[in-house]
C-alpha positions as CSV (number, residue, x, y, z in Angstrom):
1,M,127.0,143.9,30.9
2,A,129.3,142.4,33.4
3,R,129.3,138.8,34.3
4,P,130.2,137.5,37.6
5,A,133.5,135.2,37.7
6,R,132.7,131.7,38.9
7,N,132.5,131.5,42.4
8,T,134.2,134.7,43.8
9,G,131.5,137.3,43.4
10,V,134.0,139.1,41.1
11,T,132.5,140.7,37.8
12,S,134.7,140.1,35.1
13,D,135.4,144.2,35.0
14,Q,136.7,143.7,38.5
15,R,139.3,140.9,38.2
16,L,142.4,140.8,39.6
17,A,145.3,140.2,38.5
18,P,146.7,136.4,39.5
19,N,149.1,137.4,41.9
20,Q,147.0,140.3,43.5
21,E,145.0,139.0,46.8
22,L,140.9,139.7,46.9
23,P,139.3,142.1,49.5
24,P,138.9,140.6,53.1
25,E,134.5,140.7,52.2
26,L,135.4,138.8,48.9
27,R,137.8,136.2,50.1
28,R,136.2,132.6,50.8
29,R,136.5,131.5,54.0
30,R,138.0,127.9,54.1
31,R,136.6,125.4,56.5
32,P,139.5,123.3,58.1
33,R,139.2,119.9,56.6
34,L,139.0,116.8,58.7
35,R,141.6,114.5,57.8
36,Y,142.1,111.1,59.2
37,G,145.4,109.3,59.1
38,L,145.8,105.6,59.5
39,M,146.4,105.5,63.3
40,D,143.2,107.1,63.7
41,L,141.3,104.6,61.8
42,L,143.1,101.9,63.4
43,V,142.2,103.0,66.9
44,V,138.5,103.3,65.7
45,A,139.1,99.8,64.9
46,T,140.0,98.2,67.8
47,C,137.6,100.1,70.2
48,C,134.9,98.3,67.6
49,L,136.4,95.1,68.1
50,A,136.8,95.5,71.8
51,F,133.9,96.5,72.6
52,G,131.9,93.5,70.1
53,A,134.2,91.0,72.4
54,V,132.6,92.3,75.4
55,I,129.0,92.3,74.3
56,A,129.3,88.9,72.1
57,A,131.0,87.6,75.6
58,R,128.1,88.7,77.8
59,H,125.4,87.9,75.2
60,G,127.2,84.1,75.2
61,E,127.1,83.4,78.9
62,A,125.8,80.1,79.8
63,K,122.4,80.2,82.0
64,T,121.9,77.6,83.1
65,P,122.0,76.3,87.0
66,P,125.3,75.5,88.4
67,F,124.6,71.8,88.6
68,D,128.1,70.9,89.7
69,Q,127.5,73.2,92.9
70,I,124.1,72.4,93.5
71,A,124.8,68.6,93.4
72,Q,127.4,68.9,95.8
73,D,125.5,70.8,98.2
74,L,123.2,67.7,97.6
75,G,125.3,65.3,98.4
76,T,124.4,63.8,94.8
77,T,125.8,63.7,91.1
78,P,125.1,66.4,88.9
79,E,123.9,63.9,86.4
80,A,121.0,63.1,88.5
81,V,120.3,66.7,89.4
82,K,120.4,67.7,85.7
83,Q,118.2,64.8,84.8
84,A,115.7,65.4,87.6
85,A,115.4,69.4,86.1
86,D,115.3,68.3,83.0
87,R,112.3,66.2,83.8
88,F,110.1,68.1,86.5
89,V,111.1,71.6,85.8
90,P,110.5,72.9,82.0
91,R,113.2,75.3,80.3
92,S,110.7,77.3,79.0
93,Q,108.9,78.4,82.7
94,I,109.6,81.6,83.8
95,G,110.3,82.1,87.3
96,P,111.1,79.8,90.1
97,P,109.4,76.0,90.0
98,T,106.2,75.3,91.6
99,D,105.5,73.3,95.0
100,T,104.5,70.6,93.2
101,Q,107.8,70.6,90.7
102,K,109.9,70.7,94.3
103,Q,108.5,68.1,95.8
104,Q,108.9,65.8,92.2
105,M,112.7,67.0,92.5
106,A,113.1,66.5,96.0
107,I,111.3,62.7,95.5
108,A,113.7,61.9,92.5
109,L,116.6,63.2,94.4
110,D,115.7,61.4,97.6
111,I,116.3,64.6,99.3
112,T,113.8,66.7,101.8
113,V,112.1,69.2,100.0
114,E,113.5,71.9,102.7
115,Q,116.9,70.8,101.3
116,L,116.0,71.0,97.9
117,E,114.4,74.7,98.4
118,A,117.2,75.9,101.1
119,V,120.3,75.0,97.9
120,M,117.9,76.4,95.6
121,E,117.4,79.4,96.7
122,K,121.4,80.0,97.5
123,Y,122.1,79.3,93.4
124,R,118.9,81.1,92.2
125,P,119.9,84.4,90.2
126,D,118.9,87.9,91.4
127,R,116.1,88.3,89.4
128,L,114.4,85.5,90.2
129,R,115.0,85.6,93.9
130,Q,111.2,86.5,95.9
131,R,111.2,89.7,97.7
């Protein structure tokens, strides 16, 4: 009994000479191989590093209010504004300060509540603006 040759589908009785080609139905179709060169790998690595740098820069943005600009608009020092904010508005609070907190900050900064509200609204992030 004839046994098939390895991976060709041709039996040992039907073996061809080494320089003879296989019939078209028995030829193996070779898939094209993906070949990556050094330049391809460098381009991929550079893109990954650039993407990581952009994400890291966005993630590390300061989320504190612009105390310098707020103090300039209110006519006081940045340290005074920062101390009043730290004292009366807790950092864990989500959303704008309450009316009581605004009143306490205005008293500490020796300004009116209206002045404080106007400046705070000017520098409030879009996500916290009142609609």
